[in-house]
N, C-alpha and C positions, 0 to 999 in steps of 0.2 A: 873635280873632287878627288879622284885618285891621284896620289902624289907621284911625280916623276922621281924614281929612286936615284937618278943621277944628280939630283939637285937637293941634297939633304939639309940645306940651311934651315935653321930654326925660324919660326915666325917672328916678326918684329915685336918689341915689347908693347904692352897695352898702353893706351892713353892714360895719363894721370887723371885722378879725380878732378872734375871740373873742366877738363879739356873740352873745348867746343867742336873739335874736328870730328867729322863723320858721326854727328850726334844721332841723326835719324836712321832707323833701321826698318827693313821690311819685316813686319811682325804679323804672325797669325796666332789665333787664340781660340782655345776650346773650352766650352762651358755647356754642361748638360744638367739642367735643374733637377732631373730625376735622381741624380746622385745624392743630392742634399736631403732627399726624403728618408734615407736609411736611418734606422735607429738601432744602435748597438746594445741598447738597454739603458735603463734609467741611471744606473750607477757606473756606467762605462765612461772612461775618459775620452774615447774617440767620438767626436761629434761631427759627422759629415756636413752638418748645416753650415760649417765654416766656409764651404765653397760658395754658397749663396751669399754669405756676408762679404766675402772677397769680391764677388761679381757685383754686388750692390755698390761697393766703394769704387770699383773700376768704372762703373757706369756713371756714378755721381760725379766723379772727377772728369768725365768726358773723354776717357781713354779709348772707348770702343771705336770712336771715329778715326783713330790712328792705327787700327788693326783690321785685318780680315778675320771674320769669324768662321771657324771650321764647322762643317756640318756634323751634327750628332750622328755617330755611327758606331754602335756597339761592336766590340770584337767578336769574331766567330770562334767556335771551338777550335777550328784549324789554326787560327791566329794564336790562341792561348797555348797550343802545343809547342810553340817556339820556346816556351818557358817551363812547361809542366808535363808530367807523364799522363798517360791515358787513364790509369786507375784513379788518380787524384781528381782529374777533371770529371770523371763519371760520378764520383761521390759528391763533388761540389755541385754538379748539375742536378742531382736528384734529391739531395738532403733538404728537408724542411723542418721547422720546429715540431710539427706533428709526427713525422717519421722518427725524428730524434727521440721524442718522448715515448712513442708507442711501439717502435720496431727495434727490438734488441740487436738484431744483426746490423741494421742501418746505423744504429748508435755506435756499435763496435767499430764499424768501418770508418765512421766519422772521427772517432777518437784516435784511431790509428793515423789519421791525417791531421791531428792536432786541432780538430774542430770540437770546441768544448761545451760551454754552457749555453742553454737556451736563452734568448733575449729576455731580459727582465728577471731572470732567476737569480736573486741574491746579489751580493756585492761583487764587484769586479776584482779579480786577482789575476796573477800571471798564469794561473792554472786554467783560467777560462777566458783568456784574452781574445780568442777568436770565436765568439758565440755563433750559434746557428740562428740566423735571423730570416725573417720573411724576405722573399725575392733576392736571396743571396746570389744566385747565379746571374741574374739580371744586373745586379749591382756590380759584380766583378767584370762582366762584359762591358759595362758602360765606362767605368773609369779606365780600364785597359784600352778600350776603344779610343779614348781621348789621346793617350800617349802614342798609340799606333797611328792615328790620323796626323798628329803633330810630326812624327818621324817621317811619314810619307810626304808631308808638305815640304820638309827640308830637303828630301831627296829629289824633289822636282827642280830644285834650284831657284824657285820663285821667292823664297823667304830667307832672311838672315837669322831670325829667331822664331821659335815656335813654343807656345806655352800651354801646359795643362796642369793647373793647380790641383786638380783632383787626383793626379797620379803620384808617383814617387813611392810606391809601396815596396820598400827595398828588402824586407825580411823574408818574404815568401820563398819557400824551397821548391824543388822539382815536384816533390810528392807530399807537401804538407803546408798548411798555413803556419804563420809564425808572427808574433808581435804585431797584432792587429791587421796583418797583411794576408789576404787570401790568394791573390794572384800577383805575380811579379811583373807589372806593366813595364818596368824599366828594362828587364831582359827582353821583352817583346820589342820595345822601341829600339834598343841597341842592335838586335839582330836584324831589324828592318832597315836600319841605317847601313849596316854591313852589306845587306843584300841590295841596297839602293845605290851602291857605287862608292861608298866611303871606305877607303882601304884600312884606316885605323880610327878607332873611336876612343876618346878619353872620357871616363866617367868620374865625376867629382861629387862627393857627398858631404854636405855641411849640416846634416841632421845631427842632433845630440847623440844619437845611437849609431853604432857601427853598421855600415852597409853590408852586413854579412851575407845576405842572400845573393846579392849581385856579385860580390867577390867570389863566392863559392861557385857560381854558375860559369864564370869566365876564368877560372883559375888556370886552365890549360890553354887558353886562347891568346895567341901572340898578337892578335890584331886589336885587342881590347886591354886598356889599362884602367884599373880602379884605384882611386885615391880617396880615402875616407878620413875626415877630420871629426872626431867624436869624443864625448866624455868617456873616461875610462877609469875605473877604480876597482882594483882586485878586492880590497877589504870589504866594500859594500856590495860587491857583485852587481854593479850597475849593468842593466840589461844591454846587450845580450851576453856580456862578459868576454867578448872576443875583440880582436883588433889591437893587440899590442904592437908597439913599434917594431919589434923583432919579427913580426909576422909579415913575410913578403911572398908567401906562397909555399916556400920550402920545397921539399922533394916532390910533393903532390903536384906542383905546378909544372914539373918537367922542363921543357924548353921555354915555357912562359914565366919562369921564375923572375922575380923583381918587378913584375907588372901588377902586383897587388901591393899597394902602399898604404900604410896606416899611420895616422898621426893622432895618438891618444892625448887628450887634454884633461887637465884637472878641473873639478867643479870650481866655479868662481872665475874661470877665464873670461875676460872681457875683450872689448874691441882691440885695444893696443896689443896685448899679448897674442891674441888670436892672429892678428895680421902680421906680427913678427914671424909667425910660422907660415901662414897661408901664402903670402905674396912670394917670398923666396922659393918655397917648395914648388908652387905652381909654375913659376917662371922656369925653374930647372926642369920640371916635367915636360913643359912645352918644348924646351930646347932639345931634350933627349928623345922623347917619344915621338914628337912631331905628328900630332893627330890631324885628321882631316875634318873631324866634327867633335863637338863636346856636348855631353849630357851632364847637366847640373841638377842634382837633387837638393831642393831648397827647404829641407825640413825646418820648420820654424820653432821646434822645441829647443833650439839652441839660443833662443831669445831669453833675456832676463825675465823672470817672473813666470816661467812655464810651470805647469802643475806637476810635472814629473821630473824634469831634468834640472841641472844646476849650473849651466853655462850662463853667461851674462852679456850676450851681445845686444847692442841696440839695433833698432830697425835699420839705421844707416850703416852700422857695422856689418850686419848680415847682408845688406844690399851691396856693400862694397865688393863682396865676392862675385856677385852678378856683374857689377860694373867692370871688374878686372877681366873676367873671362870674356865678356862682350867686347872688350877692347882689342882682343887678338884678331877679330875679324873673321873667325871661323863660324860655320853654321852651329847654332847654339840651341839646344833643347832644354827648356826650363820646366821642371816638375815640382810638385808639392812634396809632401811627406808627413813627418810628425808635426806636432804642435797642438797643445791641449789647453791653452788659454786663448779661446777662439777669437776674442776681439784683437789680441796682439797678432795672431796669425793673419787675420784679414788685413790689418794695417800693414804688415810686412809684405805680403804678397801683392797688395795693391801698389805699394811704393816700388816694388821690384818690377812690376808691369810697366810703370812709368820709366824706370831706369832702362829696361829693355828697349823701349821705344826711343828713349833719348829726350825725355820731356820732364821738366821740373813741375812739381805740383805743390800747392800750399799745404802748410801743416794743419790748418783748420779743416776739420772733416765737414764736407758739405751736408746740408740737410737731405736726408733720404730715408727710405723705409726701414733701415736697420740702425738708425742713428742712436737709439736708446742703448745699444750694447756698448757704446763708447763713453758713457757717462763717467765711469771709473778712471778714465784717462783724460778727463776734461775735454773730450771731443777733439783731441789732437792726434794726428797720425803718429807722431814721434812721442810716445808716452814717457812719463817720468820714470827713469831707471831706478831711482831710490825707492819710490813708492812700490814699484813692482817687486823689487828684491825684498823689501820689508814685509810684504804680504806673504811671501813664500819662505822667508827665513833661510836663505841658502848661503853657503860659504861665499865669501868675496875675496879670498886670498889664494894666490897661486905661488909656486916656487920657481925661481930662475933655474935652479939646478935641474928640475924635471924638464923644463923647456929645452935647455941646452943639450941634455942627454938625448932627448927625443929627436931634436933637429939633426944632431950628428948621426944618429942611427939611420934616419930617413935619407939624409944626403949620401951616406955610404951605400945604401941600397941603389940610389940613383947612379952612383959611380959605376957599380957593377952592371946596371942596366945599360949604361952608355957603352961599356965594353962589349956587352952581348950584342947590342944593336950594330956595332961596328963589325963584329966578326960574323954576324948572321943578318945581313940587311933585309933579306926576304922574309916577310912575316911568317909564312907558314909553308914555304917551299913551293908555293903556287903563285902565278902572276896575280897582281891585284885586279879586283873586279873593275870593269870599265865604268866610267862615269855615266850616269843616266842623262839622257838628253831631256831638255825641258819641253814637255808637251802641254800645250794650253788646255787640252781636254782633261789631263790629269789634275790640273789645278782647279778647273771648274767643277770637277767631280768631288773635290774635297771641301771647297769653300761655299758657304751660304751667302750668296750675294743678294738675297731677297730683301734683307733689312738689316740695319745696324741696331735696331731696337731690341732690347732684352726680351727673352721669352720666359723670364722668371715669373711664376704665377703670383708671387707676392707683389711684384711691381704692377701687374695688371689689376690686382685687387686694390692696390693703393690708388691707382688712377681712377678707378670707379668710385672710390670713397671720397675723392676730392682732396685738394691740398690743404684746406683750412684746418683740418683736424689731424694733421700728421702726428704731432707729438702724442696726443691722447690715444689715438688709434693704435700706434705701434708700441706704446708703453704697455697697453693692455695685451696685445698679441705676444709681446716679447717676454712676459713675466716668467714663464716656465723655463725657457732656455737660459734666460739671464740668471735665474736662481741656480741652475745647474752649473753654469760657468763660474759663478762666484763662490760656490761651495768648497 
């Protein structure tokens, strides 16, 4: 895993789309049904139930048989200290809806940490995007535990790709929640990879929103490079309002300057223009930075028809990013992120699971317990782009001038990084960490080998009710969440 610095040749280019070479990968997958139980509030756009919907599709397509399932293992407080300070974790551990309502001091401390409204209290706004909800601490430990387990699995050397669709919470800061993100599981995962023998880690973010929390955390770290492709609009102050092309770390980054790369995109950017930027930039990053492992945040709010954002990627266009990075043959960690039209999110992440494995799956969504949610997309995995864009009334135009200017700025940063890497080959003045040896006991401790069957409570309930009443039964159960998703 650790690179021999005397052999700095860049990795080979990835396989082209459709190339059948090296199609199958050793993949592990994390799913904790308890994460889907969380409710951010009736009017909140974040719906953790999307994780169960994704898992339902993954199982319906038979993809579980092609992966090892990781054991459910919530992160400990010590694990979370990799990303957050003690004061914030203490508040996060102790705050509840009751104490937030009734204890003025607890409420003040929570608000200092950007923990805002109580679950269900009024309409969602950016002022209360991180509500105080029941079992908040447990929720944070669980989704961070998935990213931690996936990173540890890659560090054993037993897997090529590790997946946690419940992770990817890229906005959380050292001492505060931010943008629906309470703890930054990505930071925990990257630090785990660094400690597991990977000398350099590349972080790529394809969420519609700038990966500001991850960039901020590693701004001075020469062993980590962050690259964020995101919607950016100064006029409308699209959240979080950071990530201009000129932002490469600046003087704050010190010796790690140019290792924070930002690719701002206009609303309306679709597959063709997105990949005119993504492919060449990633290829150049790979050649210059030469990472030993890659973390890809697959926020699905960059899909067409998202409830918040205005990018226009198709499911295939989004998954093309996964396919390209997978083709480099480096250990790859896939995480979730944003995404607020939950049937689109589940379609995307299921398809990307298949891409990670190297397996083609049909467009027709199989009959399963969440089938009702896909009626608006005619029960197709690759939903109609025009219908999705029409419902959300987003801009569909972009300018060549903006793309050309952005690409030139980013490539100039990479030129400076190349010069810096040549003059200072050692990442931090210390020898790289030694690679971890593969210990079968490590793998056995991480993997649930007891069963390939889902532990989703909805699936068990469905089996008990029988197959013959699938449509009627799940139409009834799905009404409330379907109404929320289509509102």
